[in-house]
N, CA, C and O atoms as a CHARMM CRD file, in Angstrom:
* protein
*
  296
    1    1 MET  N     31.54100   4.55400  24.57100 PROA 1      0.00000
    2    1 MET  CA    31.23400   3.39900  25.61300 PROA 1      0.00000
    3    1 MET  C     30.17200   2.26100  25.00800 PROA 1      0.00000
    4    1 MET  O     29.09100   2.60900  24.53400 PROA 1      0.00000
    5    2 GLU  N     30.72700   0.41800  25.09400 PROA 2      0.00000
    6    2 GLU  CA    30.55800  -0.50800  24.62100 PROA 2      0.00000
    7    2 GLU  C     29.74600  -1.46400  25.69300 PROA 2      0.00000
    8    2 GLU  O     30.35300  -2.09500  26.55800 PROA 2      0.00000
    9    3 ILE  N     28.37500  -1.50600  25.55500 PROA 3      0.00000
   10    3 ILE  CA    28.00500  -2.28400  25.72800 PROA 3      0.00000
   11    3 ILE  C     26.85400  -3.75900  25.25300 PROA 3      0.00000
   12    3 ILE  O     26.21400  -3.90500  24.21100 PROA 3      0.00000
   13    4 THR  N     26.92800  -4.52700  26.27900 PROA 4      0.00000
   14    4 THR  CA    25.46000  -5.85500  25.01000 PROA 4      0.00000
   15    4 THR  C     24.38900  -5.38500  25.25000 PROA 4      0.00000
   16    4 THR  O     23.96100  -4.54200  26.03800 PROA 4      0.00000
   17    5 VAL  N     23.87300  -6.18500  24.28000 PROA 5      0.00000
   18    5 VAL  CA    22.15700  -5.82800  24.24200 PROA 5      0.00000
   19    5 VAL  C     21.51700  -6.24100  25.57000 PROA 5      0.00000
   20    5 VAL  O     20.54100  -5.55600  25.87500 PROA 5      0.00000
   21    6 THR  N     21.90000  -7.34100  26.53900 PROA 6      0.00000
   22    6 THR  CA    20.96200  -7.66000  27.74100 PROA 6      0.00000
   23    6 THR  C     21.51300  -6.52700  28.21000 PROA 6      0.00000
   24    6 THR  O     20.57300  -5.93700  28.74200 PROA 6      0.00000
   25    7 GLN  N     22.76100  -5.69200  28.35700 PROA 7      0.00000
   26    7 GLN  CA    22.73000  -4.93100  29.49500 PROA 7      0.00000
   27    7 GLN  C     22.05300  -3.44400  28.72000 PROA 7      0.00000
   28    7 GLN  O     21.24400  -2.80600  29.39300 PROA 7      0.00000
   29    8 PHE  N     22.37200  -2.99000  27.46300 PROA 8      0.00000
   30    8 PHE  CA    21.00900  -2.18500  26.91100 PROA 8      0.00000
   31    8 PHE  C     19.58800  -2.14100  27.35300 PROA 8      0.00000
   32    8 PHE  O     18.94000  -1.09600  27.30000 PROA 8      0.00000
   33    9 LYS  N     19.09800  -3.26300  27.78800 PROA 9      0.00000
   34    9 LYS  CA    17.78500  -3.68700  27.69100 PROA 9      0.00000
   35    9 LYS  C     17.55800  -3.56400  29.47300 PROA 9      0.00000
   36    9 LYS  O     16.44900  -3.43500  29.99000 PROA 9      0.00000
   37   10 ALA  N     18.56500  -3.62000  30.06500 PROA 10     0.00000
   38   10 ALA  CA    18.62500  -3.32500  31.42400 PROA 10     0.00000
   39   10 ALA  C     18.63400  -2.08100  31.76300 PROA 10     0.00000
   40   10 ALA  O     17.99600  -1.81000  32.78000 PROA 10     0.00000
   41   11 LYS  N     19.39500  -0.86000  30.98300 PROA 11     0.00000
   42   11 LYS  CA    19.63800   0.07500  31.77300 PROA 11     0.00000
   43   11 LYS  C     19.24800   0.71900  30.21100 PROA 11     0.00000
   44   11 LYS  O     20.18100   1.27900  29.63500 PROA 11     0.00000
   45   12 CYS  N     18.12900   0.67300  29.61800 PROA 12     0.00000
   46   12 CYS  CA    17.94200   1.58900  28.49100 PROA 12     0.00000
   47   12 CYS  C     17.82100   3.22600  28.93500 PROA 12     0.00000
   48   12 CYS  O     18.58200   4.12500  28.57800 PROA 12     0.00000
   49   13 LEU  N     16.83000   3.32000  29.67500 PROA 13     0.00000
   50   13 LEU  CA    16.46700   5.20000  30.20500 PROA 13     0.00000
   51   13 LEU  C     17.58100   5.81000  30.22700 PROA 13     0.00000
   52   13 LEU  O     18.05200   6.70700  29.52800 PROA 13     0.00000
   53   14 GLY  N     18.17900   4.88700  31.62800 PROA 14     0.00000
   54   14 GLY  CA    19.07700   5.35000  31.87600 PROA 14     0.00000
   55   14 GLY  C     20.56600   6.00700  30.46200 PROA 14     0.00000
   56   14 GLY  O     20.83100   7.18200  30.20600 PROA 14     0.00000
   57   15 LEU  N     21.11700   4.94500  29.94500 PROA 15     0.00000
   58   15 LEU  CA    21.75100   5.43300  29.43900 PROA 15     0.00000
   59   15 LEU  C     20.93300   6.46600  28.05100 PROA 15     0.00000
   60   15 LEU  O     21.79700   7.20000  27.57100 PROA 15     0.00000
   61   16 ILE  N     20.02200   6.59800  27.59100 PROA 16     0.00000
   62   16 ILE  CA    19.06500   7.66100  26.72000 PROA 16     0.00000
   63   16 ILE  C     19.71200   8.91900  27.30100 PROA 16     0.00000
   64   16 ILE  O     20.35400   9.75300  26.66300 PROA 16     0.00000
   65   17 GLU  N     19.43800   8.92600  28.64400 PROA 17     0.00000
   66   17 GLU  CA    19.83100   9.88100  29.53600 PROA 17     0.00000
   67   17 GLU  C     21.02900  10.75300  29.35000 PROA 17     0.00000
   68   17 GLU  O     21.25000  11.88600  28.92100 PROA 17     0.00000
   69   18 LYS  N     21.91300   9.46500  29.99500 PROA 18     0.00000
   70   18 LYS  CA    23.47500  10.06500  29.54600 PROA 18     0.00000
   71   18 LYS  C     24.05200  10.45800  28.48400 PROA 18     0.00000
   72   18 LYS  O     25.01100  11.21900  28.36200 PROA 18     0.00000
   73   19 VAL  N     23.29200   9.78500  27.51500 PROA 19     0.00000
   74   19 VAL  CA    24.16900  10.21400  25.96900 PROA 19     0.00000
   75   19 VAL  C     23.44100  11.28500  25.94500 PROA 19     0.00000
   76   19 VAL  O     24.27800  12.14600  25.67200 PROA 19     0.00000
   77   20 GLN  N     22.24900  11.91200  26.06900 PROA 20     0.00000
   78   20 GLN  CA    21.71400  13.09700  25.75200 PROA 20     0.00000
   79   20 GLN  C     22.24300  14.62400  26.52700 PROA 20     0.00000
   80   20 GLN  O     22.34400  15.83200  26.31500 PROA 20     0.00000
   81   21 ARG  N     22.44800  13.71000  27.42000 PROA 21     0.00000
   82   21 ARG  CA    23.24600  14.82300  28.68500 PROA 21     0.00000
   83   21 ARG  C     24.82000  15.00000  28.37400 PROA 21     0.00000
   84   21 ARG  O     25.28100  16.07300  28.76300 PROA 21     0.00000
   85   22 GLU  N     25.61800  14.21800  27.80600 PROA 22     0.00000
   86   22 GLU  CA    26.79000  14.39600  28.31200 PROA 22     0.00000
   87   22 GLU  C     27.44100  14.17900  26.76100 PROA 22     0.00000
   88   22 GLU  O     28.64400  14.33500  26.54700 PROA 22     0.00000
   89   23 LYS  N     26.61100  13.85300  25.86600 PROA 23     0.00000
   90   23 LYS  CA    26.61800  13.98800  23.71700 PROA 23     0.00000
   91   23 LYS  C     27.82200  13.03700  23.68600 PROA 23     0.00000
   92   23 LYS  O     28.92300  13.47900  23.35600 PROA 23     0.00000
   93   24 CYS  N     27.65400  11.74200  24.01800 PROA 24     0.00000
   94   24 CYS  CA    28.62100  10.91000  24.16800 PROA 24     0.00000
   95   24 CYS  C     27.93300   9.60400  23.28100 PROA 24     0.00000
   96   24 CYS  O     26.90300   9.96600  22.71300 PROA 24     0.00000
   97   25 SER  N     28.17700   8.60900  23.11800 PROA 25     0.00000
   98   25 SER  CA    27.61200   7.76700  22.05400 PROA 25     0.00000
   99   25 SER  C     27.83600   6.38600  22.99400 PROA 25     0.00000
  100   25 SER  O     28.52000   6.43600  24.01700 PROA 25     0.00000
  101   26 VAL  N     27.26000   5.29100  22.58900 PROA 26     0.00000
  102   26 VAL  CA    26.83100   4.14300  23.07200 PROA 26     0.00000
  103   26 VAL  C     26.64500   3.32600  21.72100 PROA 26     0.00000
  104   26 VAL  O     25.88400   3.54700  20.77900 PROA 26     0.00000
  105   27 VAL  N     27.86800   1.99700  21.98200 PROA 27     0.00000
  106   27 VAL  CA    27.91200   1.09400  20.94700 PROA 27     0.00000
  107   27 VAL  C     27.29200  -0.11000  21.69100 PROA 27     0.00000
  108   27 VAL  O     27.79800  -0.76000  22.60500 PROA 27     0.00000
  109   28 ILE  N     26.26200  -0.24300  21.18700 PROA 28     0.00000
  110   28 ILE  CA    25.49700  -1.56100  21.75600 PROA 28     0.00000
  111   28 ILE  C     26.12500  -2.85100  20.65300 PROA 28     0.00000
  112   28 ILE  O     26.10100  -2.72700  19.42900 PROA 28     0.00000
  113   29 SER  N     26.64700  -4.01800  21.34400 PROA 29     0.00000
  114   29 SER  CA    26.70600  -4.79600  20.13100 PROA 29     0.00000
  115   29 SER  C     25.82800  -6.35700  20.36400 PROA 29     0.00000
  116   29 SER  O     25.37200  -6.62500  21.47600 PROA 29     0.00000
  117   30 ARG  N     25.70400  -7.09000  19.46000 PROA 30     0.00000
  118   30 ARG  CA    25.04000  -8.35100  20.10000 PROA 30     0.00000
  119   30 ARG  C     25.83700  -9.43400  19.35000 PROA 30     0.00000
  120   30 ARG  O     26.31000  -9.07300  18.27200 PROA 30     0.00000
  121   31 HSD  N     26.07500 -10.76800  19.76200 PROA 31     0.00000
  122   31 HSD  CA    26.65500 -11.89700  19.68500 PROA 31     0.00000
  123   31 HSD  C     28.50500 -11.44000  19.47500 PROA 31     0.00000
  124   31 HSD  O     29.38900 -11.92200  18.76700 PROA 31     0.00000
  125   32 GLY  N     28.48400 -10.24900  20.51300 PROA 32     0.00000
  126   32 GLY  CA    29.93200 -10.02700  19.98100 PROA 32     0.00000
  127   32 GLY  C     30.55400  -8.86100  19.54700 PROA 32     0.00000
  128   32 GLY  O     31.50300  -8.13900  19.84900 PROA 32     0.00000
  129   33 ARG  N     29.63800  -8.95000  18.70100 PROA 33     0.00000
  130   33 ARG  CA    30.25600  -7.59600  17.21000 PROA 33     0.00000
  131   33 ARG  C     28.71200  -6.46900  17.75100 PROA 33     0.00000
  132   33 ARG  O     27.59600  -6.50200  18.27000 PROA 33     0.00000
  133   34 PRO  N     30.17600  -5.20500  16.88800 PROA 34     0.00000
  134   34 PRO  CA    29.20600  -4.08600  17.60900 PROA 34     0.00000
  135   34 PRO  C     27.80400  -4.57100  16.08200 PROA 34     0.00000
  136   34 PRO  O     27.88600  -5.21500  15.03600 PROA 34     0.00000
  137   35 ALA  N     26.35300  -3.58900  17.00200 PROA 35     0.00000
  138   35 ALA  CA    24.91600  -4.26600  15.65600 PROA 35     0.00000
  139   35 ALA  C     24.69000  -2.50300  15.46400 PROA 35     0.00000
  140   35 ALA  O     24.67400  -2.02800  14.32800 PROA 35     0.00000
  141   36 VAL  N     24.54300  -1.73300  16.53500 PROA 36     0.00000
  142   36 VAL  CA    24.05700  -0.28700  16.56300 PROA 36     0.00000
  143   36 VAL  C     24.77900   0.27000  17.42400 PROA 36     0.00000
  144   36 VAL  O     25.17600  -0.20900  18.48600 PROA 36     0.00000
  145   37 GLN  N     25.07200   1.86100  16.75300 PROA 37     0.00000
  146   37 GLN  CA    24.95400   3.00900  17.72700 PROA 37     0.00000
  147   37 GLN  C     24.23400   3.91500  18.10300 PROA 37     0.00000
  148   37 GLN  O     23.46300   4.49300  17.33700 PROA 37     0.00000
  149   38 LEU  N     24.37100   4.22900  19.47500 PROA 38     0.00000
  150   38 LEU  CA    22.97500   5.78300  19.88000 PROA 38     0.00000
  151   38 LEU  C     23.78600   6.37200  19.96600 PROA 38     0.00000
  152   38 LEU  O     24.96400   6.02500  20.05800 PROA 38     0.00000
  153   39 LEU  N     23.16700   7.81200  19.95000 PROA 39     0.00000
  154   39 LEU  CA    23.90400   8.88400  19.36500 PROA 39     0.00000
  155   39 LEU  C     22.64300  10.34500  20.09300 PROA 39     0.00000
  156   39 LEU  O     21.42000  10.43000  19.99200 PROA 39     0.00000
  157   40 ALA  N     23.57700  11.19600  20.72500 PROA 40     0.00000
  158   40 ALA  CA    22.55500  12.26300  21.17000 PROA 40     0.00000
  159   40 ALA  C     22.05200  13.00300  19.64100 PROA 40     0.00000
  160   40 ALA  O     22.87400  13.11100  18.73100 PROA 40     0.00000
  161   41 VAL  N     20.98700  13.36400  19.52200 PROA 41     0.00000
  162   41 VAL  CA    20.55500  13.99700  18.55600 PROA 41     0.00000
  163   41 VAL  C     21.09400  15.64200  18.36700 PROA 41     0.00000
  164   41 VAL  O     20.87100  16.22200  19.42900 PROA 41     0.00000
  165   42 GLU  N     21.65300  16.45900  17.47500 PROA 42     0.00000
  166   42 GLU  CA    22.10500  17.69900  17.59200 PROA 42     0.00000
  167   42 GLU  C     21.28700  18.68500  17.33100 PROA 42     0.00000
  168   42 GLU  O     21.01600  19.48400  18.22800 PROA 42     0.00000
  169   43 LYS  N     20.97000  18.76100  16.59200 PROA 43     0.00000
  170   43 LYS  CA    19.73400  19.49800  15.80800 PROA 43     0.00000
  171   43 LYS  C     18.29000  18.87100  16.05100 PROA 43     0.00000
  172   43 LYS  O     18.15600  17.66100  15.86500 PROA 43     0.00000
  173   44 GLU  N     17.10300  19.70900  16.49600 PROA 44     0.00000
  174   44 GLU  CA    16.00000  19.40700  16.62700 PROA 44     0.00000
  175   44 GLU  C     15.51300  19.19300  15.78900 PROA 44     0.00000
  176   44 GLU  O     15.97000  19.96000  14.94200 PROA 44     0.00000
  177   45 ILE  N     14.56300  18.40100  15.23200 PROA 45     0.00000
  178   45 ILE  CA    13.86400  18.31700  13.84200 PROA 45     0.00000
  179   45 ILE  C     12.69800  19.13700  14.01400 PROA 45     0.00000
  180   45 ILE  O     11.90900  18.96700  14.94300 PROA 45     0.00000
  181   46 ASP  N     12.52000  20.42400  12.73900 PROA 46     0.00000
  182   46 ASP  CA    11.65600  21.23600  13.01700 PROA 46     0.00000
  183   46 ASP  C     10.50100  20.70000  12.59800 PROA 46     0.00000
  184   46 ASP  O      9.52900  21.00400  13.28900 PROA 46     0.00000
  185   47 SER  N     10.21600  19.67700  11.26500 PROA 47     0.00000
  186   47 SER  CA     9.07800  19.16700  10.72700 PROA 47     0.00000
  187   47 SER  C      8.66000  17.67400  11.12500 PROA 47     0.00000
  188   47 SER  O      9.70300  17.02900  11.22800 PROA 47     0.00000
  189   48 PRO  N      7.80600  17.05700  11.32800 PROA 48     0.00000
  190   48 PRO  CA     7.48700  16.06800  11.58500 PROA 48     0.00000
  191   48 PRO  C      8.14100  15.20300  10.73700 PROA 48     0.00000
  192   48 PRO  O      8.41600  15.81500   9.70500 PROA 48     0.00000
  193   49 PHE  N      8.66300  13.61000  10.68200 PROA 49     0.00000
  194   49 PHE  CA     9.30200  12.68600  10.04400 PROA 49     0.00000
  195   49 PHE  C      8.54900  11.90200   8.93100 PROA 49     0.00000
  196   49 PHE  O      9.14900  11.45500   7.95300 PROA 49     0.00000
  197   50 PHE  N      6.81400  11.70900   9.17400 PROA 50     0.00000
  198   50 PHE  CA     6.31700  11.53500   8.42600 PROA 50     0.00000
  199   50 PHE  C      5.45300  12.11200   7.72900 PROA 50     0.00000
  200   50 PHE  O      4.41400  12.44800   8.29800 PROA 50     0.00000
  201   51 GLY  N      5.65500  12.45900   5.99500 PROA 51     0.00000
  202   51 GLY  CA     5.24200  12.96100   4.93200 PROA 51     0.00000
  203   51 GLY  C      5.90900  14.25900   5.07700 PROA 51     0.00000
  204   51 GLY  O      5.30800  15.27900   4.73900 PROA 51     0.00000
  205   52 ARG  N      7.37600  14.32200   5.66100 PROA 52     0.00000
  206   52 ARG  CA     8.05600  15.70300   5.23200 PROA 52     0.00000
  207   52 ARG  C      8.00200  15.34900   3.51300 PROA 52     0.00000
  208   52 ARG  O      7.23700  16.09600   2.90300 PROA 52     0.00000
  209   53 ALA  N      8.63200  14.43000   2.77100 PROA 53     0.00000
  210   53 ALA  CA     8.36500  14.76700   1.53100 PROA 53     0.00000
  211   53 ALA  C      6.90700  15.13000   0.85300 PROA 53     0.00000
  212   53 ALA  O      6.79700  15.50800  -0.31300 PROA 53     0.00000
  213   54 ALA  N      6.34800  15.04100   1.31700 PROA 54     0.00000
  214   54 ALA  CA     4.44000  14.83200   0.79700 PROA 54     0.00000
  215   54 ALA  C      4.43200  16.48700   0.11200 PROA 54     0.00000
  216   54 ALA  O      4.56500  17.59500   0.63300 PROA 54     0.00000
  217   55 GLY  N      4.19000  15.99200  -1.40800 PROA 55     0.00000
  218   55 GLY  CA     4.16100  17.11300  -2.30100 PROA 55     0.00000
  219   55 GLY  C      5.31900  17.02700  -3.76200 PROA 55     0.00000
  220   55 GLY  O      5.11800  17.47800  -4.89000 PROA 55     0.00000
  221   56 THR  N      6.61600  16.23900  -3.20700 PROA 56     0.00000
  222   56 THR  CA     7.28900  16.80200  -3.49800 PROA 56     0.00000
  223   56 THR  C      7.71400  15.17100  -4.56100 PROA 56     0.00000
  224   56 THR  O      8.83000  14.75700  -4.87600 PROA 56     0.00000
  225   57 VAL  N      7.06400  14.89000  -4.71100 PROA 57     0.00000
  226   57 VAL  CA     7.30700  13.33500  -5.76300 PROA 57     0.00000
  227   57 VAL  C      6.46500  13.95500  -7.36400 PROA 57     0.00000
  228   57 VAL  O      5.31200  14.37400  -7.46700 PROA 57     0.00000
  229   58 VAL  N      7.47200  13.82000  -8.40500 PROA 58     0.00000
  230   58 VAL  CA     6.35900  13.69500 -10.15200 PROA 58     0.00000
  231   58 VAL  C      6.26500  12.34600 -10.48800 PROA 58     0.00000
  232   58 VAL  O      7.24000  11.59600 -10.52900 PROA 58     0.00000
  233   59 LEU  N      5.12100  12.01900 -10.72800 PROA 59     0.00000
  234   59 LEU  CA     5.18900  10.80800 -11.63000 PROA 59     0.00000
  235   59 LEU  C      4.93500  11.57300 -13.12300 PROA 59     0.00000
  236   59 LEU  O      4.35400  12.61200 -13.44000 PROA 59     0.00000
  237   60 HSD  N      5.69100  10.49600 -13.90100 PROA 60     0.00000
  238   60 HSD  CA     5.81800  11.61500 -14.75700 PROA 60     0.00000
  239   60 HSD  C      4.77700  10.14900 -16.27000 PROA 60     0.00000
  240   60 HSD  O      4.24200  10.39800 -17.35000 PROA 60     0.00000
  241   61 GLU  N      4.95400   8.87400 -15.55300 PROA 61     0.00000
  242   61 GLU  CA     4.42900   8.34600 -16.50800 PROA 61     0.00000
  243   61 GLU  C      3.53300   7.10300 -15.16000 PROA 61     0.00000
  244   61 GLU  O      3.30900   7.38400 -13.98300 PROA 61     0.00000
  245   62 ASP  N      3.29400   6.15400 -15.67300 PROA 62     0.00000
  246   62 ASP  CA     2.39600   5.28700 -15.16500 PROA 62     0.00000
  247   62 ASP  C      3.38700   4.37000 -14.54300 PROA 62     0.00000
  248   62 ASP  O      4.13100   3.85000 -15.37400 PROA 62     0.00000
  249   63 VAL  N      3.58800   4.04600 -13.36500 PROA 63     0.00000
  250   63 VAL  CA     4.92400   3.00300 -13.52400 PROA 63     0.00000
  251   63 VAL  C      4.53600   1.78800 -13.26400 PROA 63     0.00000
  252   63 VAL  O      5.36600   0.93800 -12.94300 PROA 63     0.00000
  253   64 LEU  N      3.11500   1.48400 -13.36700 PROA 64     0.00000
  254   64 LEU  CA     3.14000  -0.29000 -13.61700 PROA 64     0.00000
  255   64 LEU  C      2.82000  -0.85300 -15.12800 PROA 64     0.00000
  256   64 LEU  O      2.49600  -2.01700 -15.36300 PROA 64     0.00000
  257   65 ASP  N      2.97000   0.19300 -16.11700 PROA 65     0.00000
  258   65 ASP  CA     2.90800  -0.05500 -16.98200 PROA 65     0.00000
  259   65 ASP  C      3.89200  -0.58700 -17.77100 PROA 65     0.00000
  260   65 ASP  O      4.99300  -0.36300 -17.26900 PROA 65     0.00000
  261   66 THR  N      3.96700  -1.33900 -19.03600 PROA 66     0.00000
  262   66 THR  CA     4.80600  -1.89700 -18.97400 PROA 66     0.00000
  263   66 THR  C      4.91600  -1.78300 -20.72600 PROA 66     0.00000
  264   66 THR  O      5.90100  -2.18200 -21.34700 PROA 66     0.00000
  265   67 GLY  N      3.63600  -1.12200 -21.40200 PROA 67     0.00000
  266   67 GLY  CA     3.89100  -0.67700 -22.56800 PROA 67     0.00000
  267   67 GLY  C      3.27200  -1.64100 -23.60300 PROA 67     0.00000
  268   67 GLY  O      2.83200  -1.33200 -24.71100 PROA 67     0.00000
  269   68 GLU  N      3.32500  -2.98100 -22.98500 PROA 68     0.00000
  270   68 GLU  CA     2.78000  -4.29700 -23.69800 PROA 68     0.00000
  271   68 GLU  C      0.83700  -4.01400 -23.65600 PROA 68     0.00000
  272   68 GLU  O      0.11800  -3.43600 -22.84100 PROA 68     0.00000
  273   69 SER  N      0.57300  -4.67800 -24.83500 PROA 69     0.00000
  274   69 SER  CA    -0.79600  -4.99900 -23.89400 PROA 69     0.00000
  275   69 SER  C     -1.30300  -6.78900 -23.92200 PROA 69     0.00000
  276   69 SER  O     -1.09200  -7.78900 -24.60700 PROA 69     0.00000
  277   70 TRP  N     -1.85100  -6.50700 -23.06600 PROA 70     0.00000
  278   70 TRP  CA    -2.22300  -8.42600 -22.60700 PROA 70     0.00000
  279   70 TRP  C     -3.42200  -8.70700 -21.99100 PROA 70     0.00000
  280   70 TRP  O     -3.97800  -8.06000 -21.10400 PROA 70     0.00000
  281   71 ASN  N     -3.91000 -10.10100 -22.73200 PROA 71     0.00000
  282   71 ASN  CA    -5.19900 -10.25500 -22.18400 PROA 71     0.00000
  283   71 ASN  C     -4.52400 -11.47400 -21.00400 PROA 71     0.00000
  284   71 ASN  O     -3.50900 -12.16900 -20.96600 PROA 71     0.00000
  285   72 ALA  N     -5.66800 -11.27100 -20.16500 PROA 72     0.00000
  286   72 ALA  CA    -5.87600 -11.97100 -19.09100 PROA 72     0.00000
  287   72 ALA  C     -6.60700 -13.64000 -19.04600 PROA 72     0.00000
  288   72 ALA  O     -6.54000 -14.57900 -18.25200 PROA 72     0.00000
  289   73 ASP  N     -7.23900 -13.41900 -20.22400 PROA 73     0.00000
  290   73 ASP  CA    -8.09400 -14.65100 -19.98000 PROA 73     0.00000
  291   73 ASP  C     -7.68400 -15.53300 -21.43900 PROA 73     0.00000
  292   73 ASP  O     -8.38700 -16.08900 -22.28300 PROA 73     0.00000
  293   74 ALA  N     -6.14100 -15.35900 -21.28100 PROA 74     0.00000
  294   74 ALA  CA    -5.22900 -16.90200 -22.60300 PROA 74     0.00000
  295   74 ALA  C     -5.15700 -17.69200 -21.23700 PROA 74     0.00000
  296   74 ALA  O     -4.68100 -18.82700 -21.20400 PROA 74     0.00000
């Protein structure tokens, strides 16, 4: 199904329910061109989105250090 942004704004909640129930997709177009696609979530996310990568990043050096000394007063 393809609709315009204006139609989506008017029918947003109903379209979300339809996509969830029927597992279909909706392409939302803007200025006559497809802009986004609304899809049903196939698998529930077990962990929260924010903080999911906590503790997985390791910094091996100072990312702001250029290795050169400089004088800010000069």
